[in-house]
N, C-alpha and C positions, 0 to 999 in steps of 0.2 A: 419942680413937677415930677423929678425922679423919686422923691421920697413919697408922693403921693400915691404912684402907681405901686411902689414896693409894700405901702400900709396896706392898700384895697386889695391887691392881688398877691398878698404874701403866701408862703408855703406853710405857715403856722396855722394848725387846723382851728384851735379855739379862737384865735386872735382874728381870723379872717372873718370877714362880713359874708364871704360866699358860703362858709360852713353854715353860719346861721340861718341864710335863706335857704340853702338845700334842706336843712332840719325842718323849718316851717313849710316848705312845699311837700315835702316827704309826708309829714303829719296830716297835712290838709288834705292831700290826695286820699291817703291811707282811710281817714275817717269819713271822707265823702263817699267813696266807693265801698260798700259793704256787700259781700258775696257777689261782687262783680255788677251790682247794680247801683246807680248813683241815688243819693239820698231825694234828690228833687223827683224822681220817679216814683220813689217809694211814697212820698208826702203828697204827690198829686193823686196817686193811685187810691190813697186813704180817703183824700178829701173829696175826689170827684165822683170815686166808685166806677161802675160800669166798664167801659172799654179800658180805661186807664189801669184799673184795678186789675182787670184780666193781663193786661200788658206786664205789668209788675209782678205778677204771679208766674207768668210765663217766662220772664227774664230770670227771676230766681230759679224756677225749676231747670232752665237750660243750663245756668252758670253752676248750680249745684251738681247737676248730672256730669258736665265737663269736669268739674273739680274732682269728683269721686272716682271718674274713670281715669284721669291723668294720675291721680296719687295711688288709687289701688293697684295699678299696673307696674308702678315704680316707687312704692313706699319705702323699701328699704334703701334703694339707692339715694332717694331725695333726703331721707332722714341721715343716712351716712355722710353725703356731702355736706349738708347743713352743719351737722355736729362738727366735722372736721374743719370747715371754714371758719366757724364761730370759735372754736377752740385755737386755731392758729391765730385769728385775729386778736382774741383775748391774750395768748401768751406773748404776741409780738408788741402788743400796746402796753400791758401791764407789768410783764415780766421784764422785757427788754426796753422798757420806757419809751416807745417810739410814738409820740402823740399822734401822728395821722392814723395809727392804727387804734389808738384809744378813741378817737372821734368816730371811727368807722364802727367800732363795737358798740358804742353808745348809740348808733343809729340802727345797726343790724339786730341786736339782741332784741330789744322791745318789738321790733318788726318780726322777729321769729315767734316771739311769744302770740302776738296777733295774728299770724299765718296759723298757728296750732290752734288757737282758739276758733278762727273762722272754718278751719278744716273740721273741728269737731262740731259746729254748728251745721255744717254741710251734712255730716253724716247724720246727725240728729234729724235733720229735715228729710233726708234721703229714706231713713227708717219709718218716720211717722210725719208725713207732709202736713204743713198747715196752709191754712187759706184764710183770706179776709183779715179780720182784726187780729186773730192769734198770730197770723205771719207778720202783720205791721208791727205788733207789740214786741215779737222776737227779734225784728229786724233793728228796731229802735234799741232794744236793750243791749244787743250786741254792738251797736254803733257807740252807745254810751260808755260801754266797758271799753271799747277802742279809744274813746276820747280821754277816758281817765288814765288809761296806760300811757296814751300820748303825751297827756299833760305831766304826768309824773316822770316820764322820760325827758321830756324838755327841761323841767326843774332840776333834775338831777344832772342832766348835761350841763346846764348853766352853772350850777354850783360846782361841779367838777372843773369846767373850761375856765372859770373865774380863778379857781385855786392853782390850776396849772399855770395859767398866764401870769398871776401874781408872784407864786412861790418858786417857780422853776426858772432860774436865771438865764438859760439859753433854750429854752423848751421853743 
């Protein structure tokens, strides 16, 4: 029994089932929530129209306003902290070959790209608000881009993880 627990709850990132569960949960949640609104609400608003559409538009408007206000008041600080953390995790992972940091970077870096794209869409919507079908199309396009980034991130992480597990003797 001891071997089973050390295999399932091991500290090696890429060989641990918990890392892959975390990766799946992170990307599932990231693609389901776009601009702070779940995809179910967007789809319901588009199909049903009426009050559901107004609720979807209101949720988008509230979340965009909150995002813009938060980021505009602290944009330099957020950017500096994110760049420092990403650079630190990258250096620790790939320069010093710490597998846990490699795994962390392979989760955080694509999320940073998605966050920047979401912030760009929020600014774009704030400058020129969209409603109805135009808003739904922009929402779905952004969600598809996030899914594409997530799929590529998972694929690259899988290849990197397998190479680290197979070719690093004491990883």
